[in-house]
C-alpha positions as YAML, in Angstrom:
chain: A
units: angstrom
residues:
- id: 1
  name: MET
  ca: [-54.43, -80.86, -19.84]
- id: 2
  name: GLU
  ca: [-57.31, -79.54, -21.82]
- id: 3
  name: ARG
  ca: [-58.89, -76.33, -20.57]
- id: 4
  name: LEU
  ca: [-62.63, -75.81, -20.72]
- id: 5
  name: SER
  ca: [-63.80, -73.71, -23.63]
- id: 6
  name: ALA
  ca: [-65.63, -70.47, -22.86]
- id: 7
  name: GLU
  ca: [-68.93, -72.20, -23.64]
- id: 8
  name: GLU
  ca: [-68.09, -75.18, -21.42]
- id: 9
  name: SER
  ca: [-67.02, -72.87, -18.63]
- id: 10
  name: GLN
  ca: [-70.33, -71.03, -18.80]
- id: 11
  name: ARG
  ca: [-72.28, -74.32, -18.79]
- id: 12
  name: PHE
  ca: [-70.21, -75.54, -15.83]
- id: 13
  name: ASP
  ca: [-71.08, -72.42, -13.82]
- id: 14
  name: GLU
  ca: [-74.78, -72.60, -14.78]
- id: 15
  name: ILE
  ca: [-75.05, -76.24, -13.77]
- id: 16
  name: VAL
  ca: [-73.32, -75.70, -10.42]
- id: 17
  name: SER
  ca: [-75.73, -72.84, -9.76]
- id: 18
  name: ALA
  ca: [-78.67, -75.16, -10.52]
- id: 19
  name: PHE
  ca: [-77.26, -77.79, -8.14]
- id: 20
  name: ARG
  ca: [-77.15, -75.20, -5.38]
- id: 21
  name: ASN
  ca: [-80.90, -74.80, -5.94]
- id: 22
  name: HIS
  ca: [-81.33, -78.60, -5.72]
- id: 23
  name: ASP
  ca: [-82.00, -78.89, -9.47]
- id: 24
  name: PHE
  ca: [-80.17, -82.04, -10.59]
- id: 25
  name: SER
  ca: [-81.78, -82.27, -14.04]
- id: 26
  name: ARG
  ca: [-78.46, -81.54, -15.78]
- id: 27
  name: LEU
  ca: [-76.35, -84.17, -14.03]
- id: 28
  name: ASP
  ca: [-75.67, -86.06, -17.27]
- id: 29
  name: GLU
  ca: [-74.50, -82.87, -18.95]
- id: 30
  name: PHE
  ca: [-72.27, -82.06, -15.97]
- id: 31
  name: PHE
  ca: [-70.76, -85.56, -16.06]
- id: 32
  name: ASN
  ca: [-69.98, -85.07, -19.75]
- id: 33
  name: LEU
  ca: [-68.05, -81.88, -18.95]
- id: 34
  name: PHE
  ca: [-65.79, -84.01, -16.77]
- id: 35
  name: ASP
  ca: [-65.65, -86.95, -19.20]
- id: 36
  name: ARG
  ca: [-63.39, -85.15, -21.68]
- id: 37
  name: ASN
  ca: [-62.62, -88.23, -23.82]
- id: 38
  name: ARG
  ca: [-66.25, -89.47, -23.86]
- id: 39
  name: SER
  ca: [-65.29, -92.87, -22.47]
- id: 40
  name: GLY
  ca: [-68.30, -93.01, -20.15]
- id: 41
  name: THR
  ca: [-66.04, -92.69, -17.10]
- id: 42
  name: ILE
  ca: [-63.93, -90.02, -15.43]
- id: 43
  name: ASP
  ca: [-60.27, -90.76, -14.77]
- id: 44
  name: ALA
  ca: [-57.62, -88.90, -12.79]
- id: 45
  name: SER
  ca: [-56.44, -86.77, -15.73]
- id: 46
  name: GLU
  ca: [-60.01, -85.61, -16.35]
- id: 47
  name: ILE
  ca: [-60.38, -84.73, -12.67]
- id: 48
  name: GLN
  ca: [-57.23, -82.65, -13.00]
- id: 49
  name: ASP
  ca: [-58.64, -80.80, -16.03]
- id: 50
  name: ILE
  ca: [-61.82, -79.80, -14.22]
- id: 51
  name: MET
  ca: [-60.14, -79.00, -10.91]
- id: 52
  name: GLU
  ca: [-57.76, -76.69, -12.77]
- id: 53
  name: HIS
  ca: [-60.85, -74.80, -13.94]
- id: 54
  name: VAL
  ca: [-62.43, -74.77, -10.48]
- id: 55
  name: ILE
  ca: [-59.41, -73.66, -8.46]
- id: 56
  name: ASP
  ca: [-57.50, -72.04, -11.35]
- id: 57
  name: GLU
  ca: [-54.32, -73.98, -10.72]
- id: 58
  name: PRO
  ca: [-53.11, -77.51, -11.47]
- id: 59
  name: ILE
  ca: [-53.47, -80.26, -8.88]
- id: 60
  name: PRO
  ca: [-50.86, -82.98, -8.43]
- id: 61
  name: ASP
  ca: [-51.46, -86.47, -9.82]
- id: 62
  name: ASN
  ca: [-51.66, -87.96, -6.32]
- id: 63
  name: GLU
  ca: [-54.46, -85.56, -5.32]
- id: 64
  name: ALA
  ca: [-56.46, -86.50, -8.41]
- id: 65
  name: GLU
  ca: [-55.99, -90.18, -7.51]
- id: 66
  name: ILE
  ca: [-57.23, -89.51, -3.97]
- id: 67
  name: ILE
  ca: [-60.38, -87.91, -5.40]
- id: 68
  name: ILE
  ca: [-60.93, -90.92, -7.66]
- id: 69
  name: GLN
  ca: [-60.45, -93.35, -4.76]
- id: 70
  name: GLY
  ca: [-62.98, -91.45, -2.66]
- id: 71
  name: LEU
  ca: [-65.70, -91.66, -5.30]
- id: 72
  name: ASP
  ca: [-64.88, -94.99, -6.96]
- id: 73
  name: HIS
  ca: [-67.15, -97.38, -5.08]
- id: 74
  name: ASN
  ca: [-66.49, -100.40, -7.32]
- id: 75
  name: HIS
  ca: [-62.70, -99.84, -7.21]
- id: 76
  name: ASN
  ca: [-62.10, -99.95, -10.97]
- id: 77
  name: GLY
  ca: [-59.94, -96.80, -10.99]
- id: 78
  name: VAL
  ca: [-62.48, -94.50, -12.64]
- id: 79
  name: ILE
  ca: [-65.75, -92.78, -11.76]
- id: 80
  name: ASP
  ca: [-68.86, -93.85, -13.66]
- id: 81
  name: LEU
  ca: [-72.05, -91.85, -14.03]
- id: 82
  name: ASN
  ca: [-73.78, -93.60, -11.11]
- id: 83
  name: GLU
  ca: [-70.88, -92.92, -8.72]
- id: 84
  name: PHE
  ca: [-70.71, -89.33, -9.92]
- id: 85
  name: MET
  ca: [-74.45, -88.77, -9.48]
- id: 86
  name: LYS
  ca: [-74.41, -90.12, -5.93]
- id: 87
  name: TYR
  ca: [-71.55, -87.81, -5.02]
- id: 88
  name: ILE
  ca: [-73.10, -84.67, -6.53]
- id: 89
  name: GLU
  ca: [-76.49, -85.32, -4.95]
- id: 90
  name: ARG
  ca: [-74.85, -85.79, -1.52]
- id: 91
  name: GLN
  ca: [-72.81, -82.61, -1.89]
- id: 92
  name: PHE
  ca: [-75.69, -80.35, -2.89]
- id: 93
  name: SER
  ca: [-78.62, -81.88, -0.96]
...
C-alpha cells in the first residue's frame, strides 16, 4: 500500500475541512487523491490506501470490497467520479 505524501495528507485534510463547510469545489482533486494509479476509477486497494490514512491502520480486503459495493451503483467493481461525487455530497450535505 502506498501512503499519502505529506503534501497529499495536507491536501486531504484541507479538502475534508472544505466539505464540512459545504464547499465541494475540490471534489475532482479529492477523487484524484483516492485514484492512486490515475485509472479514472477507485478500486479496493486504493480504498485501503486512503482508509489507512484516515484511521491510521490497515483495513482488511473484505472491508474494502464492502465499501466498493456500497458506492458502486453500476456494479462494475470500481467507483467512478460520478459515484464518488454523489457519495461525498450526501455525506457532507
